[in-house]
N, C-alpha and C positions, 0 to 999 in steps of 0.2 A: 466501490466494488472490491471484492477480495481477489487478488491475483492467484492464478493457479501456480503451484510451485514449479520452478524450472526443472524439467526432467533431467535425470542423470544419464550418463553414458555407460551402459553396462558393458563389461569386457571380461576376458578370462583373468586379466591381472587384478581387476576389482574383486572378482569372485574368490580368487586366491587370497587376497588381502582379508576378506571377510572371514574366510575359514581360519586363517592364521589368528586373527583377533579373537574369534570365538574360542579357539583351542587354548589360547593363553588365559582365557577366563578361569580355567582350572587352577593355574598358578596364582591368579589374583585371589580366588576364594581361599586357597590354602593359606596364603599369607595373612589375609584378613582374619580368618578363624584362629590362627595361631596367635596373632597379636592381641585379638580380643580376649582369648583365654588368659594370656599373660597379664593383660591390663586388669581384668576382673580379679584375678588371683592376687595381684599386688594390692588392689583396693581392699580385698578381704583381709589380707595380712596387716594392712595399716589401719583398719577400722576396729575400734574398741566396742562400738555399738553392736550388741548381739543381734538386734532386729535387722540392722543394715547388712551385717555379715550374712545372716540367713537369707535375706532377699537376693544378695549377689550370688550366693551359693546356688539358689534355685535357677538363676539365670545361667550359670555355668553348666548346671545339670541339663537344662533344656537345650543349651547350645550343643553340648556333646551328643545328645540324642538326635538333634536335627542336622548335625554336620554332614553325615554321609549323603543325605538327600540334597542338601544345599550344594555340595561339591558336584554332584552329578547333574543338577539342573541348571547351574549358573551358565555354563557354556551354551546350552541350547536356548536358554532365555535370552542371552546376548545375541545369538544368531537371529532369533525372531525379531528382536527390536532393531538390529542392524538392517534387516530386510524391510521393515516398516519405514525406517528413515529414508531408504532409497526409493520408496514407492511414491504414490500420489498423495499419501496422507501422513507426512512427517509430523512429529510432535509440534514443531514450530519452524517457520521459515523466516523469522524476523529477529533482528538483533536486540530488540527491546524486551526480550524474554530471558534476561540474563540470570545469573545465579541468585541474586537477591530480589528478583522480580516477584511481586505479589500484588494482587489487586485488592483494593480496599473492600469491595463488595464480597470478596471471597471469605472475609473474616466472619461475617454473619452466618455463613453456612458451615463453619468449622466448630468442632468442640475442642476442649482443652488438649486432648490427646492428639488430635489432628494438627493443632497449632504446634505442639512440640515436635511432632513428626516432620512437619515442614521445616522447622528451624534446624533439626538434625540433618535433613537432606541438604539444605542450603549451606549449612556449616561444612558438611562434607565436600560440597562443590567448591567452596572457597579454599578449603585445605588442599584439594586436588589441584586447583589452579595455581596455588602458591608453590606446591611441591613439583609440579610438572609444567610450569609456565613456559620454559624455554623449549622443551620438546614439543609441547602442544602447538606453540606458535609456528614451528617449522613443519610439524605434521599437517597443519591446516593448509599450507602452501602446496604440499604434494597431494593430499587427498582431494583438494579442490581441482587440481589438474587431472587426476585420474577419473574424477566424476564428470569431466568435460566442461568445467567452468573456465572462463578466461581471466578470472580474478578470484582472490580468496573469498570464500563464503564459509566462514567458521560455523555459522548456524546450521549449515547443511552437512557438516562433518558427522557421519554416523558413529564415530568413535569418540565424540566429545564426552567430557566427564559426566554430564547430565544423564547420558544413556546408561552408563555403568551404575550410577546411583539409583536410577529407576529400576534396573534389574535387581539390584541388591535389596532395595526397599520392598519390592514385590515378594521376594523369597522370605524376608523377615516377617512379612504380614501373614505368611502361611506356616511359619514354624510352630513347634509345640510350645505350650505355655500360655499364660494369660496375657492381657493387654499390657500389664506392668512389665512383664518379662520382655515382650516385644519392644516396648518403649526403651528399656534399658539397653537392649541390643542395638537399636537404631542409634542411640546416643553414643554408643561406643564404636560400633562397626563402621558406620558411614564415614565419620571423619578419618578413620584409618585407611579408607579406600584410596585416598590420594597418593600415599606413599607407594602403594602397590601398582599404581598406574604408570609411574615414571619409567620403570624398566620395560613395561609393555610398549609404551610409546617409542622407546628407543629401538625395540625390535621391529615395530611396524615401519619406522623410518629406514632401518637397514633393509627391510624387504623392498620398500618402494625405490630406494636408491639402486638396489641390485637390479630392479626392473627398468632402470634408466628413465624413471619418471622425472620430467623437468618441472620445477615449481612454477606456479603463477604468482603474480604480485599482489601485495596488499594495496588497497586504494582507500583514500579518505572520501567518504560519501555523505551526502546530506540526507538524513532520514526525513521522509515526508511528515510535515507538521511540526518540525523542530523550530521553524522560523529562521530568520536571517542569521542568528548567531548560533543555531543549534547544529553544530557539526559533530557527527559521531564517527568514531574510527571503525571502519569495517572489520578491522582485525582485533578489536577490543571486545572480548566476550562480555555481554551484558550492557554494552553502551547503548544508550537510547534516550529519548526525551525525558523519561521520568528521572533518570540519574541526574541530569542537569537541574531538574526542578528540586530534587532533594538537596543538592549542593546550594542552590540559591536560597532555599528555605533556611538551611543551616546558617548561612551568612546573615540572613535577616534576623534569625533568632539571636545570634551572638551580638549583632549590632544593637539589638533592642534591649540588651542587658539581661538575657536569660541566664539561668544558672550556669556557672563555669566550673572549672576544675575537672571536667570530664576527660575522656580519652582523646578528644580532638587535638590537644596540644602535646600529647605524650609521644615521646620518641619510641619507635618500635620497629622491629624488622618486618612486621606484617603490614603490607599495604592497606589491609582492611582497616587498620586503626585510623588511617587518613580519611576514611569514609564515615566515621562515627562523630557525631556532632553534639553540641551542647543541648541539654534537655534530656538526653538519653531515654527517650520514649522507646518502649519495647513493644514487640508484637503481642506479648501476653497482656500488657496494659491496654493496648488498642482493642484487643479482642474482648477484654472485660468491659470496656466502654461501649462497644457496639452491641454486645449481647445483653447489656444492662446488668451484668453481674457485679460491677464495681460500685460499692456504696460511696456516698460522699465524693463524687467524682468531679467536684467543681474545679479543682486545680488542673486535673487531667483535661477537662473540657476546654479550659482556657488555653492550655498548651496546644491542643490539637487544632482548635479554631485558628490560633495564631499561626501555626504552621501552614494550614490550608490557605489562609489569606496571603501569607508570604509567598507561597508557591504561585498563586494567581498573579499577584502584583509584581513578582520578579520576571514575569513574561514580557520580554522587550518588544514583542509584537503589538502589545497594547500601548496606545498613545499615553504619554505621561498624565494628562488630565483624567483619563479613564482610570488609570491605575490609582490615582489619588482618590477618586470618587469611590472606587471599590474598597480601598483601604479604610475610608471613612465609615464603612458599614460595620466595622469591628464591634462597637458597643452593642448594636442591635443584634448582630449574629451571636455574640456571647450570651446575651439575655435569652435569645431563642434556643440555643443549644443546651443551656442549663435546664430548661423546662421541657424541651422536646428532643429526645435522643434520636427520633426518626430522621433528624437532619443528617445524621451520620450513616444511616442504613438505607434511606429511601432516595433513589436517584431522581425521582419525580417530586421531591419535596419542593414547595414553592420557592423557598430561599435558594436552593441549588439551581432551579430553573431560572430564577431571576439573574443570578450571577452568570450563568452560562449564556443567556441571551444578551446580557449587557456586553459580554466579551465578543460574541459572534457578530452582533450588529456593528460593533465598533471596528471590526476588521474591514468594513467597507471603505474606510478612510485611511489613506496612507500618511496623512499629516493633519495638524490642527488647522492648516490653511485650506484643506480640501473643500471643494464645493459641498455644502450641505452639512458639514461637521458642526458648525456653530449651532444650527437649529437642533441637530441630533443631541448635542451635549446639553443644551438648554432644557430639552424635554427630560433628559435623564436627571438633571439636577432638580427640576421641579418635582418629579415623581419620587425621587429618593429622599427628598427633604422630609417626607412623612415618616421615615424610619429613624428611630432613636432608641436609646436604652429602655425607655418606658413603653415602647410600642413594638418590641421584638417578639411578636407572636406570629404563628404561621398564617393566620388570617390577614394580618397586615401586609406581609410579604406578598400574599396572593393578590390583594387589592392593588398594590403597587405594580405587580407584574401585569395585571389586567389593564391598568391605565397605560403602561408603556406599550403594550401590544396594540392598544388602540391607536396610539401615536404612529407606531411603525406600520400598522396595517393600511393606513391611507396611502402611503407611498408604495407599500408592497402590492396593493391591489393593482395599481397602474403598472407596476413592474411585471406582475403575473400575467396580465393581459398581453403585454408585449412578448413575454416568454412563451406563452401558449401558442401565439401566432407563429413564433419562430420555430418552436418544436414541431408544430403541425407542418410547416413548410419543409423542414428537414426530413420528417417521416415520409412525407409524400415523395420527396426526391429520392430517398433511400429505397422505398418500395419500387418506384419506377426504374431506378437503376439496377436493382436486383433482377427485375424482369428483363430489362434490356440486355444484361449480361447473358442471360439464358437464351434470349432470342438471337443475339449476335453469335453465340456458339453454334446454334442450330443453323444459322445462315452459312457460316464458314464450313460446315460439314457437308453442304450440298455439293454434289459432284461437279455441276456446271460452274461453280464459283471460281474455279481455277482459270477459267477462260475469260473472266471479267477483269478489266483493268483494276489495279490496286486502289486507285483513287475512288472508284465507285464502290468497291467492296468496303472500304473504310467508311464511306458515307452510310452505306447500308447498315453496317455493324455499329455505327455511332449514332448520329442524329435520327436516322430512320428507325433504328431499334428503339429509341426513346419514344418516337411517335407511336409505334406499335404497342409498346408497353403501356403508354398512357391510355390508349384505346381499350386495352384489356382492363385496366383499373376502373375506367368509367363504364365498363360493361357494354361497349358499343361495337364489339366485334361481331360480324355477321348479322348486324341489325339492319332492317329496311331503311333505305335512305342514307346509310352511313357509307363512307368510302371503303373500298376494299384495298387495304394497305398491302396485303400480300400480292394481289394482282398488279398493283402499281410497281412493286419491287420487281416482279417478274418482267414487266414491261421495261423497266429501267435497265435490267441486266440484258434483255434482248437487244435493246437499242444500242448498246455499246459493244456487242459481240460482232466483230467484222465477219465472222464466218456465217452469220445469219442476216444481219441488217443490210449488208452491202448487196445482197441478192434481192432485196425487196425495198428499194429506195422509196417507192410510192407509199408503202405502208409506214415507213419510218417518218415521212413527212406528215402523214395524217396523225401519227401517234404523238409527236413531240408536243403540240399545244395541250393536249389532254394530260400528258405526262407532267409538264411543267406546272399546270394548274393544280394537279393532284398533289405534287410535292409541296407547292406553296401552302395549300390548305392544310396539309398534314403538319407541316412545321409550324404553322401559325398556332396550332392547337397546343404546342408546348412552348410557344413564345420564343422560338428560335430566332436569334438576331438576324435581321433582314440583310445586313451587309455580308454576313457569312454565308447566308443562303445564296445571295447574288454571286458571290465568289465561286461557289460550287457550280451554279448554273452556267457561268462563263466557261468554266473548265469542261463541263458536260457538252456545251456547244462546240468547244474545240474538238472534243472527241468525235462528235457527230460530223463535223466538217472535215476533220483531218485524217480520218481513217487511222492507219497504223502509225503515221507520223504524229497524229494527235494523241494516240495512246502513249507513245514514248515520251512526248512532252509532258503529258499529265503525270506519268510515273515519276519523271524527274522532279516535277513540282511537288508531288506527294512526298518524296523523300525528305524534303525540308519541313513538311507539316504533316506528321503522321496523325491518323485518326485517334480520337480520344475514346476511352472506355466508358467514362462517366461524365455526368453533366448536371448542373443546376440551372433551372430556368432563371432569367433575370429577376423576376419578382420573388422567387424563392430565395435567391441570394440576397436580395434587398431586405426581405422580412427577417431573415436570420442573421443579418450582418456577416455574411460569409466572407472569409478572408481568402483572397485569391493567392494561389501559389505561383507567383510570377517571377520568382527570383532564380529560375532555372531548376534543374533536377535536384532532388534531395541527395544528400551525401551518399556516395556509393551507387548512385543511379546514373546510367549512361544514356538514358533515353532523352531525346531533345524535347523542347517545350510542346505542349499539347495543342490540339486544334481548336479548343474552346477557351481562349485566354481570358475571357471576361467572367466566366462562371465556373471554370473547371475545378471540381473538388478533389482532385488528385488523391486517391486513396480510398474512395468509396467503392471498393472492389473486394472480392473474396480475399481474405487474409492470406491464403496460400499463394496468391499472386502478388502480394505486396513486397516492396523493397524494404529491407530492414536496414535503415540508414545507420552508418557509423557516425560517431560524434564529429562535428566540425571543430577544428581548432584544438583537438585533443582534450575536450572538456569531458573527462571521464565521469566526474561527479554529476554533471547535468544529465549525462546519458543514462544514469541509473533511474531517472524518473520516467515512468511509463503511464499511459492513460489508464491502464487497468488498476494502478495503485490508488488512483484518486477516488474519493467518495463524493457523492452529491453534496453540495454545500461547501466544498473546499474553496478557500480563497487563494487566488493566484495574482501574479503581477505580469502584465504584458507590456513590452516596450513598443510604443507606437510613436514614430517620428521623434525619437530621442527622449520621450517622456514615458514614465511608468504609469500604467493604468491598472487600477485595482478591479478585479473581476471575480465573480463567484461561479463555480461550476453548477450549471442548472440542469444539464441533461447529457447523458452518454447513451448511445444506442447499444444493443445487446452485444454485438461483436467488437465493440470498442473501436470502431472505425470512424466515428463521427461524433462531435461533441459541441455543446453550446455553453458559452459563458455570458453572464450579464453583469452590468455595473450597477451601482447604487441608484443612478439616475434612470435606469431602465434600458440603456443601450445594449444591444446584443452583438455578440461576436462568436461566430461559429467557424469551425475548421475541421479538416479531416485528421485522422491519426498521423498521416504522413506530414502534414503541416505542423501538427503538434510536436512531433519528434524533431522536425527541423528547427523550430523555434527554441525548444529545450536545448538542443545541441549547440545552438548559436548563443545561448545565454539570454535569449529575449523573452523567455517564459519561465517563471519560477514559482514555487509554492511559497505562500505566506503562512497559511494556517490550515490545518486539516484535523478533524476530530475534535472531541470535546475538550475544553480548557479546564473546567472545574473537575471533571472526573480524573483528568490527568494529575491535577493538584492533590486530590484525595489519594490516588495511587502512589504519588511520590511520598506522602506521609507514611503510608504502609511500607513502602520500600525503605525509607529512612529507619522506621522502627525495626524492620527485619535486619538491617545492617547492625543496628545496636544490639539486637538479640544475638546475632551471630558472634559478635565480638565478645559479649559477656559469656556466651556458651563456651567459646574457645578458652577464654581466660579462667573460667571456673573449673574446667575439666579438660586441660590440654592433652592431646593424644600423646601416647608414649613414644 
């Protein structure tokens, strides 16, 4: 599920900062326009080709005509984008959408001009990051603070270079002149933007420091889905899982003896050079391959397939035998890709689905010694043996996929039956608890409740509210022959009010047997534990016998065992593998243990009433993981009795307060959000894999190509 972006804290200081940043947009545009004219004029003076000179002269003419409007509109465009970034729909709230980020499937939807536009934009971002790196790093700490974050969130900084590039690109798209003029302006103007941002960032820093804004800190956090070794720097723009994949693929290419002599080993002041690798695949080449515009693409196909496989097999979350098996598919995949370019453009291509499902199913096993892995691997080997250089056709991959799905479905069917029973139990408990919360709130609002001992009120708002909620769910309220739970509750309250019952002892004596029988029958309907019911009845008897002394004693006893808000019946807890929260209150919670220790789901309540636990042991990285971030199918590891158990997220309820995990052998483990947060904070629950593996490898190829294109773009036409 996609998490909602964390809201920002609006303030007069923030509003003043936005106005100042927008106002400085005029200075930025003046500088970019001036430098662009100077650069183009210098190119005209140095060019002997009359056609090229004339083309650049047309660009200068169009730029001069459009300059007044661009100067006037740039500040207001910036203001609008700043406000968007602070609202509920920012352009991105994730770190893996960095300056060189591009999705493989975007290439098919782009034409050549759009490809060049994207390269120019990314080139400008890289230039801006290099020119203003120091100022931007410090600015992120202060802007994150003024936005109300407790740690640096560079991707939420509304003044990051991407925002300025977006604003400039938009104005260039609307300027006078044909597409060629606009393309030339982008290639020249966008890279020049970086130098103009540095003084603006210095001014924004001075403004924030004058406002006494205290910086927050950078932290190192693990991005969901990066695996055990995928640590991304929260303060590193563009850090993310794809970046690591690109680096891994590059290493694989170099070790495989790919073409050398590229910029990877070249010494340069630009950090970007360190991100360019052997092969030098460019976005333009990749676009030509995907669009089918490149003739005789055999060598290009070979390079791209090799990079994709390198990205998949470099994933350390895959067990070594699985990686070797996938690597062995290279001849068949090469034969396939040469004859069927849909492999690169169709996410549902049988070969891509096969690779993805191999990886995802293998995540169920944490080692080659894990129970069931030997059979799983044997099935894979038997099925994949049908694939070879001579059989690399889409139909063959589809037949292999069908066969493997048949193997997997046998175990999956058993697992699904158990999962469905668990989800049904959790949904039933969730619905009953939601009704019980409403009923309890209504009970507490009744005027006479203040005269009833706390012990009895807690019982009424806890177990008895569950009984009443269950009766509503079953449609047995006000039905002939069904107990009247409201009347029983009224009798219970009357029986423990000294101002009423003590004046009618005879009626109390007659009432007690009927009352006890009604309570037993009601609680049996929700399978309330008999020992806990007996404990309450003993306390109730003490109240009836002891008068005011009994009330005082009951209140003292109640102080050590407060009533619970929510509850799972024993069979619901059993069917769903519910994990009891028995280790005391969550971090930051001062409430004592609950009254339902055997089945209490602590946290199945309105999110507004939940405790937001702080990390235990200062584990800031683990605290970054939230239940909202997880997607169904994500693989996790849970520490149980000192051992790590591999689980897959099977279900999360809508408010993300309750979730269910299942293992490869079908065992279920459910927990509340509060328990989830506790386990994450204690380092006992961690992400292994989330999201598609193959798509990420494809995207890493596109990102690698983008890095190469940026480098070549900068080298061929460096800014003045």
